[in-house]
C-alpha positions in Angstrom: -29.3 98.2 155.3 -29.9 95.2 153.0 -30.0 91.8 154.1 -29.9 89.0 151.6 -31.5 85.6 152.0 -27.9 84.2 151.9 -26.7 86.3 154.6 -29.9 84.9 156.8 -29.0 81.4 156.0 -25.1 81.9 157.1 -26.4 84.5 160.1 -28.9 81.2 161.1 -26.0 78.5 161.1 -23.4 80.7 163.1 -26.6 80.6 165.8 -27.0 76.9 165.7 -23.2 76.4 165.9 -23.1 79.0 168.9 -25.9 77.6 170.4 -24.1 73.6 169.6 -21.5 75.3 171.4 -23.4 76.4 174.3 -24.7 73.0 174.6 -22.1 70.9 174.8 -20.0 73.5 177.0 -22.9 72.3 179.5 -22.9 69.0 179.0 -19.1 69.3 179.5 -19.8 71.5 182.9 -22.3 68.7 183.6 -19.9 65.8 183.6 -17.2 67.7 185.8 -19.7 68.6 188.2 -18.7 65.5 190.5 -15.3 64.3 191.7 -13.9 62.0 189.1 -12.6 59.0 190.6 -9.6 57.9 188.0 -7.0 55.2 189.9 -6.8 53.1 193.0 -4.3 50.4 194.0 -4.0 48.5 197.1 -0.3 47.5 199.1 0.8 46.1 202.1 0.7 43.0 203.9 -1.6 40.9 206.5 -0.3 43.5 209.0 -1.1 46.8 207.6 -2.6 47.6 204.2 -2.9 50.9 202.5 -5.6 51.9 200.4 -5.5 54.7 198.0 -8.0 56.5 195.2 -7.3 59.4 192.9 -9.8 61.7 192.2 -10.0 65.1 189.9 -10.4 67.1 193.4 -10.5 67.1 197.1 -13.9 65.4 198.6 -15.0 64.7 202.4 -14.6 60.9 203.8 -16.7 59.5 206.3 -15.2 55.9 207.1 -16.2 53.2 209.5 -16.4 49.5 210.0 -18.9 46.6 210.0 -18.9 43.0 211.4 -20.2 39.5 210.0 -18.6 39.5 207.5 -16.0 42.1 208.2 -16.1 45.2 206.4 -14.7 48.5 205.9 -17.0 51.1 204.5 -16.1 54.5 202.9 -19.0 57.5 202.5 -18.2 59.7 199.9 -20.2 62.8 198.4 -21.5 61.8 194.6 -18.8 60.7 192.9 -18.1 59.8 189.0 -16.1 56.1 189.1 -13.9 56.5 186.1 -12.1 52.9 187.1 -11.1 50.3 184.5 -13.7 47.3 184.5 -13.0 44.7 187.4 -11.4 47.6 189.4 -11.8 45.7 193.1 -12.5 42.2 191.9 -9.3 41.4 193.9 -7.3 43.1 196.7 -4.3 42.7 198.4 -3.0 42.1 202.1 -5.7 42.5 204.7 -8.3 43.8 201.4 -9.8 41.0 199.9 -11.6 42.5 197.4 -13.7 46.5 197.1 -16.6 47.4 195.0 -18.1 50.9 194.7 -20.8 53.1 193.4 -23.7 55.2 194.3 -26.3 54.6 197.1 -28.3 57.6 196.9 -28.3 60.9 195.0 -25.3 62.7 196.2 -23.5 60.2 197.9 -21.1 57.3 197.0 -19.6 54.6 198.8 -16.6 52.8 198.7 -16.5 49.4 200.5 -13.6 46.9 201.2 -13.9 43.3 202.0 -11.3 42.3 204.6 -9.6 39.2 205.5 -10.0 39.6 209.3 -11.1 42.3 211.9 -8.8 45.7 210.9 -8.4 48.9 212.8 -8.6 52.1 210.7 -5.4 53.7 211.4 -5.6 57.1 209.5 -8.0 57.8 206.9 -7.7 60.8 204.9 -7.5 63.1 201.6 -4.6 65.0 200.4 -5.1 68.2 197.7 -4.3 68.1 194.4 -0.6 69.9 194.1 2.1 69.8 191.4 0.5 68.0 189.2 -0.4 65.5 190.9 -4.5 64.2 191.9 -5.9 64.6 195.2 -5.6 61.3 196.7 -7.9 59.6 199.1 -6.1 57.6 201.7 -7.1 54.9 204.1 -4.2 52.4 206.2 -5.8 49.6 208.0 -4.0 47.5 210.6 -4.7 43.9 212.1 -6.3 44.1 215.5 -8.4 41.3 217.7 -11.9 40.8 217.1 -12.4 42.4 220.9 -10.8 45.4 220.2 -13.0 45.6 216.7 -16.3 44.7 218.2 -15.4 47.6 220.9 -14.5 50.1 218.7 -17.7 48.9 216.6 -19.9 49.5 219.9 -18.3 53.0 220.3 -19.0 54.5 217.0 -22.6 53.1 217.0 -24.7 51.7 213.8 -24.4 54.1 211.0 -27.0 56.5 209.8 -29.3 54.4 207.2 -29.2 54.8 204.0 -32.2 57.4 202.9 -34.0 55.8 200.0 -33.4 58.5 197.7 -35.1 57.0 194.1 -38.8 55.3 193.5 -40.2 58.8 195.3 -40.6 60.4 191.8 -43.7 59.1 190.5 -46.2 59.2 193.7 -49.7 57.4 193.2 -52.5 59.4 191.9 -54.1 61.3 194.8 -56.3 59.8 196.7 -59.6 58.4 195.4 -58.4 56.8 192.5 -59.6 53.4 192.6 -57.5 52.1 190.7 -54.8 49.2 191.8 -51.2 50.1 192.5 -48.6 47.9 191.0 -45.3 48.1 192.4 -42.1 47.4 190.1 -39.0 46.7 191.8 -35.7 46.7 189.2 -33.1 44.5 191.3 -30.0 46.1 192.4 -28.5 48.9 191.2 -26.1 51.5 193.1 -23.0 49.8 194.4 -24.7 46.5 193.5 -24.5 45.7 190.5 -25.9 42.1 190.7 -24.8 39.5 187.9 -22.3 40.8 185.7 -21.9 38.9 182.0 -18.7 38.0 180.6 -19.2 41.4 178.3 -19.3 43.7 181.1 -23.0 44.0 180.8 -24.4 44.8 184.5 -27.7 42.8 185.7 -28.8 46.4 187.6 -28.8 47.9 184.1 -30.4 45.2 182.5 -33.5 45.1 184.9 -34.0 49.1 185.0 -34.4 49.4 181.2 -37.0 46.6 181.2 -38.4 47.8 184.5 -39.3 51.5 182.7 -40.4 49.9 179.3 -42.7 47.6 182.0 -44.2 50.6 183.8 -44.7 52.8 180.5 -46.8 49.5 179.1 -48.7 49.3 182.3 -49.5 53.3 182.4 -50.5 53.5 178.9 -53.3 51.4 179.4 -54.6 53.8 182.3 -55.7 50.6 184.7 -52.7 50.9 186.8 -50.9 53.8 189.2 -47.4 52.0 188.9 -44.5 53.0 191.6 -41.1 51.8 190.8 -38.9 51.0 193.8 -35.9 52.7 192.0 -35.9 54.9 188.6 -31.8 55.2 188.3 -28.7 53.6 189.5 -29.0 54.2 193.1 -28.9 51.3 196.0 -32.2 50.8 198.2 -32.3 48.3 200.6 -34.5 45.1 200.3 -36.3 46.2 203.7 -37.3 49.9 201.8 -38.1 48.1 198.8 -40.6 45.9 200.8 -41.9 49.1 202.6 -42.8 51.3 199.6 -44.7 48.9 198.6 -46.6 48.3 202.2 -46.9 51.9 202.9 -48.5 52.7 199.2 -50.8 49.4 200.0 -50.1 47.8 196.8 -52.0 45.4 195.4 -49.3 43.7 193.3 -45.5 43.8 193.7 -43.2 42.2 191.0 -39.1 42.4 191.5 -37.5 41.9 188.2 -34.1 40.3 187.9 -31.5 38.5 185.9 -29.6 35.4 187.1 -26.2 33.9 185.9 -24.2 30.6 186.5 -20.7 30.8 187.5 -18.3 28.9 185.5 -18.5 25.0 185.8 -21.5 24.6 187.6 -23.5 24.0 184.3 -25.6 25.6 181.7 -28.9 27.6 182.2 -31.2 29.1 180.2 -34.6 31.4 180.5 -36.9 32.8 182.7 -38.5 31.8 186.2 -40.8 33.7 188.4 -40.0 32.8 191.9 -43.0 33.2 195.2 -41.8 33.2 198.6 -41.3 29.9 200.6 -39.6 29.0 203.6 -37.8 25.9 202.2 -36.3 26.6 198.8 -37.9 24.6 195.9 -34.6 23.1 194.8 -30.7 23.9 195.3 -30.4 26.7 192.7 -33.2 28.3 194.2 -31.9 28.1 197.6 -28.4 29.5 195.8 -30.3 32.6 194.1 -32.1 33.8 197.3 -28.9 33.8 199.7 -26.9 35.6 196.6 -29.9 38.5 196.3 -30.8 38.5 200.1 -26.9 40.1 200.2 -27.5 42.8 199.1 -27.5 44.7 202.1 -24.1 43.4 202.9 -22.8 43.8 199.3 -24.1 47.9 200.1 -22.1 47.8 203.7 -25.7 48.5 205.1 -26.1 47.2 208.7 -29.0 45.8 209.8 -28.9 44.5 212.4 -30.4 47.1 214.7 -33.3 47.1 211.8 -36.9 46.8 213.6 -38.6 43.4 213.3 -41.8 44.9 212.0 -41.1 42.7 208.2 -38.7 40.2 209.2 -40.7 38.7 212.3 -44.4 38.2 210.6 -43.5 37.0 207.7 -43.4 33.8 206.9 -45.3 32.5 210.2 -48.0 35.5 210.0 -47.8 35.7 206.3 -52.0 35.7 205.0 -52.6 32.5 203.4 -54.9 34.3 201.1 -51.8 36.9 200.0 -49.9 33.5 199.2 -52.6 32.3 197.1 -53.0 35.4 195.1 -49.0 35.1 194.6 -48.9 31.7 193.5 -51.8 32.3 191.5 -50.4 35.2 189.8 -47.1 33.3 189.2 -48.9 30.4 187.6 -50.9 33.3 185.2 -47.1 35.3 184.7 -45.4 31.5 183.1 -48.4 30.8 180.8 -48.2 34.3 179.3 -44.6 34.6 179.6 -44.3 31.5 177.5 -45.7 32.9 174.6 -43.0 34.8 174.0 -40.4 34.3 176.1 -38.0 31.2 176.1 -38.6 29.8 179.8 -36.4 27.6 182.1 -37.0 23.9 181.8 -38.6 24.3 185.8 -40.2 27.8 185.3 -41.6 28.1 188.6 -39.9 28.1 191.8 -40.2 29.4 195.1 -37.4 30.3 197.8 -37.1 32.7 200.5 -36.9 36.3 198.9 -36.3 38.9 201.4 -37.9 41.2 198.7 -41.5 39.1 199.0 -41.7 38.8 202.4 -44.6 41.6 203.0 -47.2 39.3 204.6 -50.1 42.0 202.9 -49.2 42.5 199.2 -48.9 39.5 196.9 -45.4 39.4 195.3 -43.3 37.9 192.6 -40.2 37.9 191.7 -39.1 37.5 188.0 -35.7 36.2 186.8 -35.8 37.8 183.0 -32.5 35.1 182.0 -29.3 34.1 182.6 -26.6 36.8 181.7 -23.9 33.9 181.9 -26.1 32.6 178.8 -25.1 33.8 175.0 -28.8 33.3 174.1 -30.3 34.8 176.9 -28.3 37.7 177.0 -28.8 38.7 173.2 -32.4 38.5 174.1 -32.2 40.7 177.5 -30.5 43.1 175.3 -32.6 43.0 172.6 -35.4 46.2 172.4 -37.7 44.3 170.3 -37.6 41.2 173.2 -38.1 43.7 175.7 -40.9 45.0 174.6 -42.8 41.8 173.8 -41.8 40.5 177.4 -43.1 43.6 178.7 -46.2 43.1 177.2 -46.6 40.1 178.0 -46.5 40.6 181.2 -48.5 43.3 181.6 -51.3 40.7 180.0 -50.8 38.4 182.8 -51.5 41.7 185.1 -54.4 42.2 183.4 -55.4 38.5 184.0 -54.7 38.8 187.5 -56.8 41.6 188.2 -59.4 40.6 186.1 -60.0 37.2 187.9 -59.2 38.9 191.3 -61.7 41.3 190.9 -64.3 38.9 189.7 -63.7 36.9 192.5 -64.4 39.6 194.8 -67.6 40.6 193.0 -68.8 37.2 193.8 -67.7 36.8 197.5 -69.8 40.3 198.1 -72.7 39.4 196.0 -73.0 35.7 198.1 -72.4 33.5 194.7 
């Protein structure tokens, strides 16, 4: 049999089309791998309220309550939330508002803020049937605080959320003399952080930027770089600090973006924060208070958390660590000024929990304000991200050059 060149061309084209069909089928199958939440609604009044969420297929659930503030938490297997923007921003009856998202690989969570102490009257899932989707239903009833707290004590503290991210890129083997730099993209998973009017979320912006910064640092070959999260996963604040301490990091850099609510004025530009018992100004205090609520936002009960970090932070923090943090912050501002618009007061301090490792120099960078159109335009620009990441990398180089030179001088007695 003779096969002409044209036949081969046609055959190759058919194979390519078949392959593309297989690939697209695989992609569609992957997108269907997790149950999909498609709709939600809340009904009732201040005495009884029903929460309903529709799913593409039945899911397992675990429901429990948390106090101060009062919350109802629904733990689910990993699901895809395909819900309209601003879903959950307002509630009804006993539910003030609710939020949802990934808290670890394999696990999602819904957190409802409730107006008063509540009792979980019913919690169940209905199978899909007769053209209707599967439905998650939680019925809440008003109760008093004493009853609420007794139920809470009987349930016991919910299991800690494991840290699923940040473990993928372990530092190099022992004996590698290069300093470890921990990059901490703020927020993640159920915690969106600041949200722009356009719907752009802080958690996505800072992760994208942190990946660029990680890649820039790794290209130099000078550092071992660890990220607290590499995907859209929630990591508790205390675990972010632990990652740095366990690895004996030489530097911890937390990456964030701020927002100002309407009526609170306007602000632009990047700011670098260090740790302080007393906020340098009201805005710094507001921001620290907001950032420190991340665990509450995700419905995590840290009341039984050992105080190995919290108790020794500011009182016993080494003076040397504070001095190194301040030195790096000054270097960072100087280098970022070359390429990025800075806030009118570019250096501030406040009591950020994420900066409280007593033995790791730490700073928090607010790249800009998602509430500012000009800042948001830059924050979403690949070119801006690249040059700003390069400037931060230069500041890190300068910090370690100065620090190592100082250590050498001390050892040599100069």
